[in-house]
N, C-alpha and C positions, 0 to 999 in steps of 0.2 A: 211820684218820687223824682225829683232831679238831682243830677251829680253835678258840682261843680269843680272844675280845675283851675287850680290858681297856684300864684308864685308867691315866694316869701323871700325878699332879699334884702340888701342892706341892713342899716342898724336894725330894723325890725325883727330880724333873725334871732337877737338876743333876747325877746320876751318869750315867756313860757306858752306851753299848751294851753293851759287854763285861760291865759290872757287872750289867746288866738280865739278860742270858744267864745268868750264875751265879746271880742272884738266883731267876729262875724253876726252875733246876735244884734248888736247894736247897728251894723250896718245894713241888716234887713229893715229894721226899723227906721232908720233915716232914710233908706230909698223908698220907702212906702210898699215894698214888697211883704204880701201878706203870707205868713208861714203858719201851717196847722199847728195846733198845740196839743199835747197828751191830753188824755183823760184820767180823772181822779182828784185826790186832794190837793195834790201840787203840780198842778199843768205847766208845761213848759215846752217850748219850741221843738219841734220833731226834727231832729238834726243830728247826724252821724258823720263822726270825721274819722279819717283815717289814722293808722298809727302815729303816735305822738312824734314831731320832729324834735332831735335833740336841740337843747339852747345852744345858740353860736354856730348852728348849720343852717345854710340857705336851702330853699325847696324850689325845685322847677316846675312841678307837675304835681302838688299836693289835691288832694281829694278831700271833698265834703257832700254828703246826701242830706238832702232837705225836703221835706215834703210842703210844697206849695199849694197855697190855695188855687182851684182850677180858674182858668180865664185871664192868666198873665201872659202875654208873650216872652218866648225865651229871650229874643233879641233885645227886648224892650229892658227886660228884668236885667240881663248882664250888663247894658249900659248903665240903668240907675245904680247896680251895685259897684260899679267900678267908681263912679262919682261920690260914693259915699265911704270908699274905703281909704285908708291912709296910705301914705306913700309908702313902696315897697311890697305893697300886695298888690297883685294883679290878676283880674280874670282872664283865665285863658280858654274857658270852655262852660257851656252849660246845657246839658242834654238831659231828656228824660230816660229813666230807668224804670224796668219794672217794680210796682210796688212789693212784690212779693221776693225782690232779691235780699240775699243775705247782707247783713250788716257789713261795712267796709273790713271793720277790725276782724270779722268772722273768716272773711276770704283772702284779704292780702296776707301773703307769707313773705313776700321777697322786698326787698329795698335796693336799689342800686345807688351807688354813690361815686362822686369824682372828687380828688382831692391835687390842688395844684402845687407845685413846688417851683420854686426859683431854679435856675440852670446850675448853679454852684451844687446843688444837691442832687443832681441827675444820678451821677455815678452810684453815691450810696444807696437813693432809693431801688435803682434797677437791681442792684445786687442783695439788697435785703428781700426784696419781691420775690427774686429768682430762690433765694434760700428758703423764704416762706412756702413757695410753693412746691418745694422738694420735699419740707419736713412732714414727718410723719403726724406731729402735734403741732399747736399752735397755743403757745400758753398765755393766757391775760392773768396779770396779777394787779389786785385791787386792795387797798387798804381802808377798811371800815371798822369804824368803834375801836380803834387800837389793834385791830387784827387784820390778818392778810388773807384774802381769799384767791386762792388759785382755781381757774377754769380752763379747760381745752375748747378753745372756740372753732378749732377746725371743721367740726361738722356742720357749723353755722355758716360758714365760709363758701359760697358756690362759684365764685369767679374772682380772679386777681389778676391784673395785668397792668403794664406801665407803655405809656405812649409819648413819645417825643413830639413835642409843636414846634411851629415853623419858627417862632420867634426865641426857641432856645427853651422855652419852661418844660416841664414834664408834668403829665396827669398819670395818676393813679386811679384806676378803675377798679371797683368791686362790686360784689353783687352778695348780699349776706341774709340771713333770716330774720324777720321781724314777726312779732305777734305770740300768740299763744303756744307755739312749738319752741320759742326760744328767740331772744332778740340779741343780735351782736350790734353794739353800739360803733358807729365809725371811728370815733376816738380810742375806744377800747381796741380796736383790730389795728388801728395806727402804732400805738403803743407796743403791741404784740410784734407787728411786723417790723418796724424800724427800731426798737428797742430806745425809743426816745421818751422823755418824762412827761407825763398829762400837760405840764404847763407850755411845754414845746409844742406838742402835736396840736394843741388848741390854737396856735397862732396859724397854722395852714389854713387856706381857705377850702372848705368842704360844702359841697352841695348834694342833696339828694336829687338825683335825676327823674327817678320812676319810683312806682309802687305797683305791684302786680301780683296776681296769683299763678304759682307755677303750676297749678292743678288745671284751671280753666281757662284762663285768659292769655291765650298765647298770643293775641292780637296786640296786647300791649307789652309783651315780654320783650325786654332790650336784648339787641343781637348778642349772639353767642360772642366771645372774645377768644383769642387763642389763649388766654391764660385761664380759663375755666379749670378749676380744681375737681369739680364733682360733676356728675350727671345730674340734671334737672329730673325732680322727681316726677 
């Protein structure tokens, strides 16, 4: 089994997770990289993706596990794949992982995001983040099928901080839960923290910077920020 680390940036961030799966399947075929197939009545390439990236959000270090047929060099494979991928998708790494390793979706339970704001929003963003960090609850409200869904996403938010940049822009950084234990969408978090409508928060550039396991993979855990709101489990 091999793990591919890749980026998803530019206009291609607007395609869905299902499209990303199909894109990678085609890329392996075009690159001439042999992928093992499953057994049974409906064979398919043995590939496992990390938690889906929300449409419109860029990804800096997305993850994909794939079972490659033996005898294919990692460096050459990565080079061939990059040549077969569309613009906006970049191969950042390829390494072997144990065949017995649990699936990415079973092990990953945290995601780190960055959100960029123009200088004129700096004071508002800092004030809203400070208020959110001090609040006991962080309420998300979404409307579905004519009804309003109210949820406290505070237990899903593990870090929240703001950093001023040299050019005057402001970066909001957060670490949230993903996976079977509960998922906090970054846009959902922005709406709850800033009080902005969904259409407005989706105009802000959002990047998922890391995926990791809080339980076992401390090597890939983002540095703890001053704005951590909860202790890592």
